[in-house]
C-alpha positions in Angstrom: 19.9 45.1 -109.3 20.8 45.8 -113.0 19.9 49.3 -114.1 18.5 49.8 -117.6 20.4 53.1 -118.0 23.6 53.0 -115.9 24.7 56.3 -117.4 21.7 58.1 -115.7 21.8 58.9 -112.0 19.5 56.5 -110.1 18.8 57.9 -106.6 18.9 55.3 -103.8 15.5 55.3 -102.1 14.8 53.5 -98.9 11.4 52.8 -97.2 12.2 52.7 -93.5 10.6 50.0 -91.4 11.7 48.7 -87.9 13.5 45.6 -86.8 10.3 43.6 -86.2 8.7 44.8 -89.4 11.5 45.7 -91.8 9.2 45.5 -94.8 6.2 47.2 -93.1 2.9 45.5 -92.4 1.9 44.8 -96.0 -0.2 47.9 -96.6 2.6 49.6 -98.6 3.3 46.4 -100.6 2.6 48.2 -104.0 4.7 51.2 -103.5 8.0 49.8 -104.7 6.3 48.8 -108.0 4.6 52.2 -108.2 8.0 53.9 -108.0 9.5 51.4 -110.5 6.9 52.4 -113.2 8.4 56.0 -112.9 12.0 54.7 -113.2 12.7 54.9 -109.5 14.1 52.1 -107.5 13.4 51.7 -103.7 14.0 49.0 -101.2 12.9 48.4 -97.6 15.3 48.5 -94.6 14.9 48.8 -90.9 15.6 52.4 -89.9 18.5 51.3 -87.8 20.3 49.5 -90.6 23.5 51.4 -91.3 22.8 51.1 -95.0 20.1 53.8 -94.6 22.8 56.3 -94.2 24.0 55.6 -97.8 20.5 56.3 -99.2 19.9 59.5 -101.2 16.3 59.6 -99.8 14.7 57.8 -96.9 10.9 57.7 -96.6 9.5 56.9 -93.2 6.9 54.2 -93.4 6.9 51.7 -90.5 9.4 52.9 -87.8 7.0 51.9 -85.0 9.6 51.2 -82.3 10.8 54.8 -81.9 9.1 55.4 -78.5 11.5 53.0 -76.9 14.5 54.4 -78.7 13.6 58.0 -79.0 16.9 59.8 -78.6 18.6 57.3 -81.0 15.7 57.6 -83.4 15.8 61.4 -83.5 19.5 61.4 -83.9 19.1 59.0 -86.9 16.5 61.3 -88.5 19.0 64.1 -88.5 21.8 61.8 -89.8 20.2 60.5 -93.1 20.9 62.6 -96.1 17.3 63.5 -96.9 14.2 62.4 -95.0 10.5 62.4 -95.7 8.7 63.8 -93.9 11.5 66.1 -92.8 13.2 65.8 -89.4 11.8 69.1 -87.8 8.3 67.8 -88.6 9.1 64.4 -87.2 10.4 65.8 -83.9 7.3 68.0 -83.5 4.8 65.3 -84.5 6.0 62.4 -82.5 5.1 64.2 -79.2 1.3 64.4 -79.1 1.2 67.6 -77.2 1.3 69.0 -80.8 -2.5 68.8 -80.3 -2.2 71.9 -78.1 -0.4 73.7 -80.8 -3.1 72.8 -83.3 -5.8 73.9 -80.9 -4.2 77.3 -80.6 -4.2 77.6 -84.4 -8.0 77.0 -84.5 -8.1 73.3 -85.4 -10.9 71.5 -83.6 -9.1 68.9 -81.5 -10.1 66.5 -78.7 -9.6 68.3 -75.4 -6.1 67.5 -74.2 -4.0 68.1 -71.1 -0.2 67.6 -71.2 1.8 66.7 -68.1 5.6 66.6 -68.4 7.6 64.4 -66.2 7.6 65.9 -62.7 4.4 67.8 -63.0 1.4 66.7 -61.0 -1.2 65.0 -63.1 -4.8 66.2 -62.7 -7.5 63.7 -63.6 -10.8 65.3 -64.4 -14.1 63.8 -63.4 -15.6 61.1 -65.6 -14.1 58.5 -67.9 -10.7 59.4 -69.3 -7.9 58.2 -71.6 -4.4 58.3 -70.2 -1.6 57.8 -72.7 2.1 58.6 -73.2 2.8 61.8 -75.1 5.2 59.9 -77.2 3.8 56.6 -78.3 2.9 54.6 -81.4 0.4 51.8 -82.1 -1.6 52.6 -78.9 1.2 51.4 -76.7 0.6 52.6 -73.1 -2.9 54.1 -73.8 -5.7 53.0 -71.5 -9.3 54.1 -70.5 -10.2 54.7 -66.9 -13.3 55.4 -64.9 -11.5 55.3 -61.6 -9.4 58.5 -61.0 -7.0 56.7 -58.7 -6.3 54.0 -61.2 -5.8 56.7 -63.9 -3.4 58.6 -61.7 -1.5 55.4 -61.0 -1.1 54.7 -64.7 0.1 58.3 -65.3 2.6 57.9 -62.4 3.9 54.7 -63.9 4.4 56.5 -67.3 6.2 59.3 -65.5 8.4 56.8 -63.7 9.5 55.5 -67.1 10.5 59.1 -68.1 7.4 59.6 -70.3 5.3 62.7 -70.4 1.5 62.1 -70.2 -1.6 63.1 -72.0 -5.0 63.0 -70.4 -8.2 63.3 -72.5 -11.9 62.9 -71.7 -13.2 59.6 -73.2 -15.5 60.5 -76.0 -18.2 57.9 -76.4 -18.5 58.6 -80.1 -15.4 56.6 -80.5 -17.6 53.4 -80.5 -18.5 54.5 -84.1 -14.8 54.5 -85.0 -12.4 57.1 -86.2 -12.3 58.4 -89.7 -8.8 58.4 -91.0 -8.3 61.0 -93.7 -5.3 60.4 -96.0 -3.6 63.3 -97.7 -1.0 62.8 -100.4 1.1 65.7 -101.5 -1.1 68.0 -99.5 -4.4 66.9 -101.2 -7.1 64.7 -99.9 -6.7 61.2 -101.4 -9.0 58.7 -99.6 -10.3 57.8 -96.2 -11.0 54.7 -94.1 -12.6 53.9 -90.8 -10.7 52.6 -87.8 -12.8 50.6 -85.3 -12.4 51.4 -81.6 -9.0 50.2 -80.3 -9.1 50.7 -76.6 -11.1 48.1 -74.7 -13.3 48.9 -71.6 -11.8 50.8 -68.7 -9.0 49.1 -66.9 -7.9 46.8 -69.8 -5.1 47.1 -72.2 -5.5 46.8 -76.0 -4.9 43.6 -77.8 -1.7 43.7 -80.0 -0.8 41.9 -83.2 1.6 39.1 -83.1 4.8 41.1 -83.1 3.5 43.4 -80.3 4.3 46.5 -82.3 0.8 47.9 -82.6 -2.7 47.4 -81.4 -5.0 45.2 -83.5 -7.2 47.4 -85.7 -10.5 46.8 -87.5 -10.4 48.8 -90.8 -13.0 49.4 -93.5 -13.5 51.8 -96.4 -15.1 55.2 -95.8 -16.5 58.1 -97.7 -16.7 61.0 -95.2 -18.7 64.2 -95.6 -16.9 67.4 -96.5 -17.3 68.6 -92.9 -15.0 65.8 -91.9 -12.5 66.5 -94.6 -12.5 70.2 -93.5 -11.0 69.2 -90.2 -8.1 67.5 -92.1 -7.7 70.6 -94.4 -7.5 72.8 -91.3 -4.8 70.6 -89.8 -2.7 70.5 -93.0 -3.0 74.3 -93.3 -1.9 74.8 -89.7 1.2 72.6 -90.1 2.3 74.3 -93.3 2.0 77.7 -91.6 3.9 76.6 -88.6 6.8 75.1 -90.7 6.6 77.5 -93.6 6.3 74.8 -96.2 4.0 74.2 -99.1 1.3 71.7 -98.6 2.5 69.7 -101.6 5.8 69.2 -99.8 4.0 66.9 -97.3 4.4 63.5 -99.0 1.7 62.0 -96.7 -0.4 62.9 -93.7 -3.2 61.1 -92.0 -5.7 62.9 -89.9 -7.8 60.8 -87.5 -11.1 62.4 -86.7 -13.9 61.4 -84.3 -17.5 62.6 -84.6 -17.9 61.6 -88.2 -19.9 58.5 -87.3 -18.5 56.8 -90.4 -19.3 53.3 -89.1 -23.0 54.0 -88.5 -23.5 56.1 -91.6 -25.0 59.0 -89.7 -23.9 62.6 -90.4 -21.0 64.5 -88.7 -21.4 65.6 -85.1 -18.9 68.2 -84.0 -15.9 66.4 -85.6 -12.6 66.8 -83.8 -9.1 65.8 -84.6 -7.8 62.9 -82.5 -4.4 62.5 -84.1 -2.4 64.0 -86.9 0.1 61.5 -88.2 3.1 62.8 -90.2 5.7 60.3 -89.3 4.8 56.7 -90.1 1.1 56.1 -90.4 -0.6 53.3 -92.2 -2.3 54.9 -95.2 -5.0 52.4 -95.7 -4.2 51.3 -99.3 -5.6 47.9 -98.6 -9.0 49.4 -97.9 -9.3 50.7 -101.5 -10.6 49.0 -104.6 -7.9 47.9 -107.0 -8.3 50.9 -109.3 -8.4 53.4 -106.5 -5.4 51.8 -104.8 -3.4 51.9 -108.0 -4.2 55.6 -108.3 -3.3 56.4 -104.7 0.0 54.5 -105.0 0.7 56.5 -108.2 0.1 59.8 -106.4 2.5 58.6 -103.7 5.1 57.8 -106.3 4.6 61.2 -108.0 5.2 62.8 -104.6 8.5 61.0 -104.2 9.5 62.0 -107.7 8.6 65.6 -106.9 10.6 65.5 -103.7 13.7 64.2 -105.6 13.4 67.0 -108.1 13.2 69.6 -105.3 16.3 68.1 -103.7 18.2 68.0 -107.0 18.1 64.2 -107.0 15.9 63.5 -110.0 17.2 60.8 -112.4 18.1 63.4 -115.0 19.5 66.0 -112.5 23.0 64.7 -113.0 24.6 61.7 -114.7 27.0 59.2 -113.2 30.5 59.2 -114.6 
């Protein structure tokens, strides 16, 4: 790549994917160009590519194989020079028992029980969802109406060395989840995710690489009551980690009870997941103009992070 001003420092920025999707799934396709309009140059690499260690800034975007390589992945997050979102947040957020932390801080979450490896798993009455505490793309998550089958699945996850979450199945999920996207700590846009888990006893259908479950996505304009769940989650995280909300380049808050797919009003909305590591941000669900603005805000966030880190293009000049 030939740089227009070789005398000015050009920070090396990497968007991190994974070996099966080193360039992401296409949703982020406009981000490299959005950064380029601000004089910033980024490229995609799989997170385990040694060249990521030479980057000045690594932005996590599609590192969706980390559950199978967890120790290696966490070690890598601490090895790169600068990571967004930062390593401490990543380590906390990849284990979904963070939901219990958020519940303690007053965020309305889906009721969740966490069972570390070696602890007996209690299956409540009624239909439940059993999933690994560390997982991406709905890998290992299943619905059950039979308590013995649910316990067997939990035992299988424990045998693999994976902690387990058990949640009551909420029938409102048939209306989909509302995914709230925050950029730089501010609400940006939202989209609806159709139900992913099939009927009890069946596994989800995965896309061709097997990396994540197939999703049905559409645009959404949620009520403020839904957005308030997202704001509470962001506020809780910033208090826990003593950071400014604007320092979160991105966050996605998945909420059920918004009934976005049916158009009815909110009904006791609750947080299902808070994604701070590598969520799809739904850029493709936006109109051309709104997508361009959201990608611009993302680029502004990267620019702001570089300035905070002393890595802005004018922060120092190359010899």
